[in-house]
C-alpha positions in Angstrom: 178.1 126.3 115.1 181.0 126.1 112.6 180.7 127.5 109.1 181.1 124.0 107.7 178.3 122.8 109.9 176.1 125.7 108.8 176.8 124.8 105.1 176.0 121.1 105.7 172.7 121.9 107.5 171.5 124.5 104.9 172.4 122.3 102.0 170.5 119.4 103.6 167.4 121.6 104.1 167.6 123.0 100.6 168.1 119.6 99.0 165.2 118.0 100.8 162.9 120.9 99.9 163.9 120.8 96.3 163.5 117.0 96.1 160.0 117.1 97.7 158.9 119.9 95.3 160.2 118.2 92.2 158.8 114.8 93.3 155.3 116.1 93.8 155.3 118.3 90.6 156.4 115.3 88.5 154.0 112.8 90.3 150.9 115.0 89.8 151.9 116.1 86.3 151.0 112.6 85.3 147.5 112.7 86.9 144.9 114.3 84.6 142.1 116.5 85.9 138.5 115.3 85.5 137.5 118.5 83.7 140.4 118.2 81.1 140.9 121.9 81.0 144.4 123.4 80.6 146.2 125.4 83.1 145.7 128.5 81.0 142.0 127.9 80.9 141.9 127.3 84.7 143.7 130.6 85.2 141.3 132.5 83.0 138.3 130.9 84.7 139.6 131.7 88.2 140.2 135.3 87.2 136.7 135.6 85.7 135.2 134.0 88.8 136.6 136.7 91.0 135.8 139.4 88.6 139.5 140.3 87.9 140.0 141.9 84.5 143.0 143.1 82.6 145.3 140.3 83.7 146.7 138.5 80.7 147.9 134.9 81.0 151.1 134.4 79.0 153.1 131.3 78.1 156.7 131.4 79.4 159.7 129.1 79.3 159.8 125.9 81.3 160.1 126.7 85.0 158.6 130.2 84.5 155.5 130.3 86.6 154.9 133.6 88.3 152.7 136.7 88.7 154.3 140.0 87.7 152.8 143.0 89.6 154.7 145.4 87.3 152.7 144.3 84.3 149.8 142.8 86.3 150.1 139.5 84.3 150.4 135.8 85.0 153.1 133.7 83.2 152.8 130.0 83.1 155.5 127.5 81.9 154.6 125.5 78.7 153.8 122.5 80.8 151.4 124.4 83.1 149.9 126.5 80.3 149.0 123.6 78.1 148.9 120.9 80.7 145.7 119.2 81.8 147.1 117.7 85.0 146.7 118.4 88.7 150.1 120.0 88.7 149.1 122.4 85.9 145.8 123.2 87.7 147.5 123.8 91.1 150.2 126.0 89.5 147.8 128.1 87.5 145.4 128.7 90.4 148.3 129.5 92.7 149.6 132.2 90.4 146.1 133.6 90.0 146.0 133.7 93.8 148.8 136.3 93.6 146.8 138.2 91.0 143.9 138.2 93.5 146.3 139.5 96.2 147.4 142.3 94.0 143.8 143.3 93.0 142.9 143.4 96.7 146.0 145.3 97.9 147.1 142.4 100.1 149.4 143.9 102.7 152.2 141.3 102.8 152.5 141.5 99.0 152.7 145.3 99.2 155.4 145.0 101.9 157.4 142.5 99.8 157.2 144.7 96.8 158.5 147.7 98.7 161.4 145.6 100.0 162.6 144.5 96.5 164.8 147.4 95.6 166.5 147.4 99.0 167.0 143.6 98.9 168.4 143.7 95.4 171.0 146.2 96.7 171.7 144.3 99.9 172.1 140.9 98.2 174.9 142.3 96.1 176.7 144.4 98.7 176.4 142.7 102.1 179.1 140.0 101.5 181.6 142.5 100.1 181.2 144.8 103.1 181.2 141.9 105.6 184.5 140.4 104.4 186.0 143.9 103.9 185.1 144.7 107.5 186.7 141.4 108.8 189.9 141.9 106.8 190.3 145.5 107.7 189.0 145.0 111.3 186.3 147.7 110.8 183.4 146.8 113.0 181.2 149.4 111.4 181.4 147.7 108.0 180.5 144.4 109.5 177.5 145.9 111.2 176.3 147.5 108.0 176.8 144.2 106.2 174.7 142.3 108.8 172.0 144.9 108.6 171.8 144.6 104.8 171.6 140.8 105.2 168.9 141.2 107.7 166.8 142.9 105.0 167.1 139.8 102.9 166.0 137.7 105.9 163.0 140.0 106.3 162.2 139.5 102.6 162.2 135.7 103.0 159.9 136.0 106.0 157.4 138.3 104.3 157.4 136.0 101.3 156.0 133.1 103.4 152.5 134.6 104.1 152.3 135.8 100.5 153.0 132.3 99.1 150.8 130.5 101.7 147.9 132.8 101.1 148.1 132.4 97.3 147.9 128.6 97.8 145.0 129.0 100.2 143.1 131.1 97.7 143.8 128.5 95.0 142.5 125.7 97.1 139.5 127.6 98.4 138.5 128.4 94.8 138.8 124.8 93.8 136.6 123.7 96.6 134.1 126.5 95.9 133.6 125.5 92.3 133.2 121.9 93.1 136.5 120.3 92.0 136.7 116.8 93.3 138.3 116.1 96.7 141.0 113.9 95.1 142.1 116.8 92.8 142.0 119.3 95.7 144.1 116.9 97.8 146.6 116.4 95.0 146.8 120.2 94.4 147.4 120.7 98.1 150.3 118.3 98.1 151.8 120.0 95.1 151.4 123.5 96.7 152.6 122.3 100.1 155.8 120.8 98.6 156.5 124.0 96.6 155.9 126.1 99.8 158.5 124.0 101.5 161.1 125.6 99.3 160.2 129.0 100.6 160.3 127.8 104.2 163.7 126.2 103.5 165.0 129.5 102.1 163.7 131.5 105.1 165.2 129.0 107.6 168.5 129.0 105.8 168.7 132.8 105.8 167.8 132.9 109.5 170.6 130.4 110.3 173.0 132.4 108.3 172.0 135.6 110.1 172.5 133.9 113.5 176.0 132.8 112.4 176.9 136.3 111.2 175.8 137.8 114.5 177.9 135.2 116.3 180.9 136.2 114.2 180.2 139.8 115.1 180.3 139.1 118.8 183.6 137.2 118.5 
């Protein structure tokens, strides 16, 4: 596979995943929940249901929906925090799903957290070492660069079960408390579309690693 071909394939994968995610987020942001509760209220109720205390729910900037294990807190974008839509519900419960993972020492989350420092270093260094190795014809530098990039690939792969499990927890909670099947179905479509972006990132990183290994062999 040529590098141009790799770029085209990875761009296509990323664009489709992004489009699907944004399409479903927008579609279900216009569908109100029957209960009429906000995303922030849904998050607090799910935390309470599972007996998880000491996890504040903050309002963040638009696009900031995440669980931070460092502060053990959930941050929701304004639209999810105040929103009363299926998108807001799905987003809030998904992030609380991560809080549940943290409270229960979910192994893939612990592994991902342990990889963060190494991945931060690798993401900044691998390309410099790779091209330096190519230009100076030093195979050792290329090998180190590929090894560093492989850490990033591993991080993407470990992220998949963390994200899938958080969504599963969110949907299980919704079904358990009796949320309507239509709302659960809509939430599933939102979360599935968002999960696709992580799958796309993992697939892109794998293809990139395969290409780098091919360059190394040449």
